[in-house]
C-alpha positions as CSV (number, residue, x, y, z in Angstrom):
1,M,-11.1,-56.6,-26.7
2,M,-11.3,-54.9,-30.2
3,L,-13.1,-51.9,-28.5
4,L,-10.5,-51.4,-25.5
5,R,-7.5,-51.6,-28.1
6,L,-9.1,-49.1,-29.9
7,V,-10.0,-46.8,-27.5
8,K,-5.9,-47.3,-25.8
9,K,-4.8,-46.5,-29.6
10,D,-7.3,-43.5,-29.8
11,S,-6.0,-42.2,-26.4
12,S,-2.8,-42.3,-27.1
13,S,-2.9,-40.6,-30.7
14,I,-4.7,-37.5,-29.5
15,C,-2.1,-37.4,-26.1
16,Q,0.8,-37.7,-29.1
17,W,-1.1,-34.6,-31.0
18,G,-1.8,-33.1,-27.4
19,C,2.0,-32.7,-26.5
20,S,3.5,-32.1,-29.9
21,T,0.4,-28.8,-30.2
22,L,1.6,-28.0,-26.9
23,L,5.4,-28.3,-27.9
24,T,4.7,-25.7,-30.8
25,L,2.4,-23.5,-28.7
26,I,5.5,-23.1,-26.5
27,L,8.7,-22.3,-29.0
28,F,6.1,-20.6,-30.9
29,G,5.6,-18.5,-28.4
30,Q,9.7,-18.2,-27.7
31,L,9.4,-15.7,-31.0
32,F,7.8,-13.3,-29.8
33,L,10.4,-13.0,-26.5
34,P,13.7,-10.7,-26.9
35,C,16.9,-12.7,-27.1
36,N,18.3,-13.7,-23.9
37,A,15.1,-12.7,-22.2
38,L,13.9,-15.0,-18.7
39,S,9.8,-14.5,-17.9
40,S,9.7,-13.1,-14.2
41,G,6.7,-11.8,-12.5
42,L,8.4,-9.0,-10.7
43,L,11.4,-7.2,-10.6
44,V,13.1,-5.5,-7.9
45,V,15.3,-2.2,-8.5
46,Y,17.7,-0.9,-5.6
47,P,21.1,1.7,-5.6
48,T,24.7,0.2,-4.4
49,V,25.1,1.7,-1.4
50,K,28.4,0.9,1.3
51,A,28.1,-1.4,4.8
52,P,26.2,-1.4,7.0
53,Y,23.3,0.3,5.1
54,N,23.4,-2.2,2.0
55,K,22.2,-5.2,4.8
56,I,18.7,-2.6,5.1
57,Y,18.1,-3.1,0.9
58,Q,19.2,-6.7,1.4
59,D,16.9,-7.8,4.7
60,I,13.5,-6.0,2.4
61,I,14.7,-8.2,-0.7
62,K,14.3,-11.5,1.4
63,G,11.1,-10.5,2.5
64,I,9.7,-9.6,-0.6
65,R,10.9,-12.8,-2.1
66,E,9.6,-15.0,0.9
67,S,6.3,-13.5,0.0
68,Y,6.5,-13.2,-3.3
69,P,4.8,-17.0,-5.0
70,G,6.3,-15.9,-8.0
71,T,9.8,-15.5,-9.5
72,T,11.7,-12.2,-8.3
73,Q,14.7,-11.3,-10.0
74,K,17.1,-7.8,-8.3
75,I,19.0,-5.5,-10.6
76,E,21.6,-3.4,-8.1
77,L,22.0,0.2,-9.9
78,T,25.7,1.1,-9.5
79,P,26.7,5.0,-10.1
80,S,28.4,4.0,-13.3
81,D,26.2,2.5,-15.3
82,E,22.9,2.5,-13.9
83,N,20.4,3.2,-16.4
84,E,22.7,1.4,-19.4
85,A,22.2,-1.8,-16.3
86,L,18.1,-0.9,-15.5
87,S,17.6,-0.9,-19.5
88,E,19.6,-4.2,-20.3
89,G,17.9,-5.6,-16.7
90,V,14.2,-4.7,-18.2
91,K,14.9,-6.4,-21.5
92,K,16.2,-9.7,-20.3
93,Y,13.9,-9.9,-17.6
94,Q,10.2,-8.9,-19.1
95,P,9.0,-8.1,-15.4
96,D,5.0,-8.1,-14.9
97,I,5.4,-6.1,-11.8
98,L,8.8,-3.5,-10.4
99,I,9.7,-2.4,-6.9
100,T,11.9,-0.1,-6.3
101,L,14.3,0.8,-3.6
102,G,15.2,4.6,-2.7
103,K,14.0,7.2,-4.3
104,K,17.0,7.2,-7.2
105,S,16.0,3.9,-7.9
106,L,12.5,5.1,-7.7
107,N,13.4,8.2,-10.7
108,E,15.2,5.9,-12.8
109,V,12.3,3.7,-13.4
110,K,10.2,5.7,-13.5
111,Q,12.1,7.9,-16.9
112,L,11.9,4.6,-18.3
113,K,7.7,4.7,-18.8
114,L,6.9,1.3,-18.9
115,P,3.5,-0.3,-19.1
116,V,3.6,-2.2,-16.1
117,P,2.7,-1.3,-12.5
118,I,5.4,0.3,-9.4
119,V,5.6,0.1,-6.3
120,A,8.1,1.8,-4.1
121,G,9.5,1.1,-1.0
122,A,12.4,2.3,1.3
123,I,11.5,6.2,0.9
124,T,9.3,8.5,3.3
125,K,7.9,10.6,0.5
126,T,7.1,10.8,-3.4
127,E,5.6,13.2,-5.8
128,Q,6.1,10.0,-8.0
129,D,2.8,9.2,-8.9
130,V,2.6,5.3,-7.2
131,S,1.7,3.1,-4.9
132,G,4.1,0.9,-1.7
133,V,5.1,1.4,1.5
134,S,6.6,5.2,3.3
135,M,9.6,4.7,5.5
136,I,7.4,7.1,8.1
137,P,6.0,4.8,11.2
138,D,2.0,5.1,11.2
139,P,1.2,6.9,14.2
140,E,-1.1,4.5,14.9
141,V,1.5,1.5,15.6
142,L,3.8,4.4,17.6
143,L,0.8,5.2,20.0
144,S,-0.6,2.0,20.6
145,N,3.3,1.4,22.2
146,L,3.0,4.3,24.1
147,L,-0.2,2.9,25.5
148,T,0.9,-0.8,26.6
149,I,4.0,0.9,28.1
150,A,2.3,3.6,30.0
151,P,-1.4,3.4,30.2
152,F,-1.5,6.1,32.8
153,V,-1.1,8.9,30.3
154,D,-4.5,10.7,29.4
155,N,-2.9,13.6,27.4
156,I,-0.3,13.7,24.7
157,Y,1.8,17.2,23.8
158,V,3.8,17.3,20.1
159,V,5.1,20.4,18.5
160,A,5.4,19.8,14.4
161,D,5.6,21.8,11.3
162,F,3.0,22.4,8.8
163,N,3.7,19.4,7.0
164,R,2.4,16.7,9.3
165,R,-0.8,17.6,9.6
166,D,-1.9,14.2,8.3
167,Q,-0.1,12.1,10.8
168,L,-1.6,14.4,13.6
169,E,-4.9,14.0,12.1
170,R,-4.9,10.2,12.2
171,A,-2.8,10.1,15.6
172,E,-5.9,12.3,17.0
173,A,-8.4,10.2,15.6
174,Y,-6.6,7.0,16.9
175,L,-6.2,8.9,20.5
176,K,-9.5,9.3,20.7
177,Q,-11.3,6.1,20.2
178,Q,-9.1,5.3,23.2
179,G,-10.1,7.6,25.3
180,K,-7.1,10.3,25.4
181,T,-6.3,13.7,23.5
182,L,-3.2,14.8,21.3
183,Q,-2.8,18.8,22.3
184,K,-0.6,19.9,19.0
185,E,1.2,22.5,18.2
186,E,2.6,23.9,14.9
187,A,5.5,25.9,14.8
188,E,7.6,27.5,11.6
189,S,10.6,28.1,13.1
190,L,13.3,26.5,15.9
191,Q,12.4,29.6,18.1
192,Q,8.6,28.8,17.6
193,A,9.4,25.6,19.1
194,A,11.5,26.5,21.3
195,D,9.1,28.8,22.7
196,K,6.0,25.6,22.6
197,Y,8.5,23.4,24.4
198,L,9.2,25.4,27.2
199,N,5.4,26.0,27.9
200,I,4.6,22.5,27.2
201,I,6.7,21.4,30.0
202,N,6.2,24.2,32.4
203,Q,2.0,22.4,32.4
204,A,2.9,18.8,32.2
205,T,2.3,16.2,34.4
206,S,3.6,12.8,34.8
207,N,0.2,11.8,33.6
208,D,1.4,13.7,30.7
209,A,3.8,12.2,27.5
210,I,5.7,14.8,25.0
211,W,6.2,13.2,21.5
212,L,8.8,14.3,19.2
213,M,8.4,14.9,16.0
214,R,10.5,15.1,12.8
215,G,11.5,18.0,11.4
216,A,14.4,20.3,10.5
217,N,13.4,22.7,13.1
218,L,12.2,20.3,15.7
219,N,15.5,18.1,16.2
220,D,18.3,21.0,17.6
221,P,20.1,18.8,20.2
222,S,19.9,21.8,22.7
223,I,16.1,21.7,22.4
224,L,16.5,18.2,23.0
225,M,18.5,18.5,26.3
226,L,16.4,20.9,28.1
227,I,13.3,18.6,27.1
228,L,14.7,15.4,28.2
229,E,16.6,17.3,31.2
230,A,13.3,19.0,32.1
231,A,11.2,16.0,31.8
232,W,13.4,14.2,33.9
233,K,12.7,15.9,36.5
234,K,9.0,16.0,36.5
235,K,9.0,12.0,35.7
236,I,7.3,13.0,32.1
237,V,7.3,9.8,29.3
238,V,9.0,11.5,26.6
239,F,8.8,9.3,23.6
240,S,10.2,9.8,19.3
241,S,9.6,9.2,16.2
242,N,13.5,9.5,16.0
243,P,15.1,6.4,17.0
244,G,18.2,8.3,18.0
245,H,16.7,10.2,20.6
246,V,16.2,6.8,23.0
247,K,20.7,7.0,23.2
248,R,19.8,10.2,24.7
249,G,17.1,9.5,26.9
250,A,13.8,9.4,25.0
251,L,11.3,6.7,26.7
252,F,11.2,4.8,23.1
253,S,10.8,4.7,19.6
254,V,10.7,2.3,16.5
255,Y,12.1,1.9,13.6
256,P,11.2,-0.4,10.3
257,D,11.6,-3.9,10.2
258,N,12.9,-4.5,7.5
259,E,12.0,-8.2,6.1
260,K,8.1,-6.9,7.1
261,M,8.3,-4.7,5.1
262,G,9.4,-6.7,2.0
263,G,6.7,-9.0,2.7
264,A,3.8,-5.5,3.0
265,L,5.6,-4.9,-0.3
266,A,5.2,-7.5,-2.4
267,E,1.5,-7.9,-0.5
268,I,1.2,-4.8,-2.9
269,A,2.6,-5.8,-5.9
270,Q,0.4,-8.9,-6.0
271,Q,-2.2,-6.3,-5.5
272,Q,-1.8,-4.1,-7.8
273,E,-1.0,-7.8,-10.6
274,K,-4.3,-8.8,-9.9
275,Q,-6.1,-5.3,-10.4
276,N,-4.1,-5.3,-13.9
277,N,-3.6,-1.5,-14.2
278,S,-0.9,1.0,-12.4
279,S,-2.7,2.7,-10.7
280,S,-1.3,4.4,-7.7
281,T,-2.5,4.0,-3.9
282,G,-0.2,6.1,-2.7
283,L,2.2,5.6,-0.2
284,T,1.2,3.7,2.6
285,P,2.3,4.2,6.5
286,L,4.6,1.9,7.9
287,K,3.0,-0.3,9.9
288,N,6.1,-3.2,10.5
289,V,8.7,-2.1,12.9
290,H,10.9,-3.0,15.4
291,L,10.0,-0.9,19.1
292,I,13.7,0.5,21.0
293,V,13.4,1.3,24.6
294,N,15.9,3.1,27.0
295,K,16.5,1.0,30.4
296,R,17.4,4.2,32.5
297,T,14.6,6.3,31.3
298,S,12.2,3.4,32.0
299,K,13.1,2.6,35.4
300,H,13.3,5.7,36.1
301,L,9.9,5.9,35.6
302,G,8.9,2.8,37.2
303,I,8.3,0.9,33.7
304,M,9.5,-2.2,33.4
305,P,9.1,-3.4,29.6
306,N,10.3,-6.8,29.3
307,S,7.3,-7.5,31.7
308,I,4.8,-5.9,30.1
309,R,2.5,-8.3,28.5
310,G,1.9,-8.1,25.1
311,L,5.0,-5.7,24.5
312,N,7.8,-6.8,21.9
313,V,11.1,-4.9,22.8
314,H,13.6,-5.7,20.1
315,R,16.6,-3.2,21.6
316,L,16.6,-2.4,24.9
317,L,19.4,0.3,25.4
C-alpha cells in the first residue's frame, strides 16, 4: 500500500514537472516569433479582381483549403498597397510555403526572395523557377475526351505555332498509343495558317478531326468561320483548346475546374514541404477540367453526348 502511494506521488510529480517544462518551452519558443506573428503552414497570395473573375480565385482557394491538411491563410493584393500588404502579411503569418495565383502575385512574391518554396497557379506559363499548375489543358485530357465522344475519328489535323511543340509531341505520343495519328502543321503568320487550314479542309473526311489550338495567328474570326462552315458541310469534327469556340460551332472544348485545380496546387505544396527544399519541378499541364459541348453541332454529327457512358458534360450549349 505504501509502495502504491509512492508511485502515485512520483507520477504526480513527474506530470507536474513535465507540464511545467512543456509550458516553459512553448513560452520560450514564442520569443523567437515576431510580434503579432501567427504560425501558418500555407499562405495564398492572389490579386484583387472584379466580379465575376474574382470567383475563379475564390474557387481555387476553396480547393486548396479542402486539400491542404494544415492552416491556410490568404492575402489579397490591391493595386494601391500590394507591396506593403504582402511584406506585412509574410511577417505576420510566417508561412512554411506560399501559393501564388496569377502572374502579378508570383512576380511580387519572387521579389521578396523568401527562403520558402513557392507554388504557382492561375498562370499559363512563366520564366520563373517555380513548381505549379499551368492553365493550359493537358493535351491528353483534351484528346481522351475527343476519342470518347467520337471514337470513329482516326486522324487529327492541327495547325500550331512554334511555341506549341511540347504540347504537340505529348499529343502525338498519346494518339500513337491509341492507334490514331496526328497530322501537325506549323504556321508563323495568319496567311500561313489560312493556307494550311484550306489544304486540310480540302482533304479531310468524316473520319478526321480538326483541332483548333490557341495562338495569336490562329484565332482569327475569318479563319474560324471558314473552318466551321466547311466542317459543317463535310461533317468533320472540330474541337478546340479555346472554350469560346464552342459557342461559335466547335463540337467541344474544356475549361479549368478551379476547385480541383486548387486541390492539385495543395498536393504540390505538400510535396514541396516534405522534400524540405525549394527545388522547382516546373509547371504541370492542367488535368482537372470541365467539358463543354455544342448541342446543335453534336446533333448534326449524330453524336448524343448525354448518352455516352463515362462522359461527364459540365455545360451543353
